[in-house]
N, C-alpha and C positions, 0 to 999 in steps of 0.2 A: 406674355406668355412665350414663349422662346418662340426664336424668328432663326430661320437660316435663308438666308438671303430675297432680305424683307420681310417673306409671309411667315407666317406663324406653321408651327408642326404641325397641328390637330387644328387648321384652319378649315376640314371633310369631318372632320366630329360634334357631334351632338351638344351641348353641355354637358350634360348630366354623365355621357362616359367622357372628355375629357377630365370633367371634376376627376374618377373614379384612372382615370389613368394618371395625373397630379398625382392623386392621393397612391396611386403602387408607384412612379419612380422614387417619394418621397422614403416611406416604406422601406425600400428594396435600397435607399444611400439608410439610410438606419442601420439596417439592416446590415450591410455593408463596411459602415464604422464600428459597428460593435461586434463582429466577425472580425475585425480584425484586432481591435479591443484585449478581446478572447487569447488569439492567440500572445500578442505581447504579452499578457497576465502568464500563461502557460512555460514561455519563452524567460522570465520572470523566474516564474517557482522550479522551471527544471533547473536554472540556476543557479537560485539560492539552493537546494536540495540539496547538486554539485558543492556547495558552498561546504554546507552544514558535513558533508560528508568526512571532504580533503581537512577537514577542522577536530571533526575525531578520529578520525587515520591516526593523525598530528599529535589527537594526546596519547591514543594506544602507544604510539611509538616513543613518546620523552615522557611514557610515567605509565 
């Protein structure tokens, strides 16, 4: 369990609640990671969209 100054941060929590808190913490970590991944994919998608638009504009100008 996590320790702060040598003591568990869940020392006054019963085992059932402790398991729920740990599960909630892990789930929040996963959700944050997924959100970060989604933002990264959106940024890549937007960049690709801009590159494609530029490519088509260049084609129209040249041909």
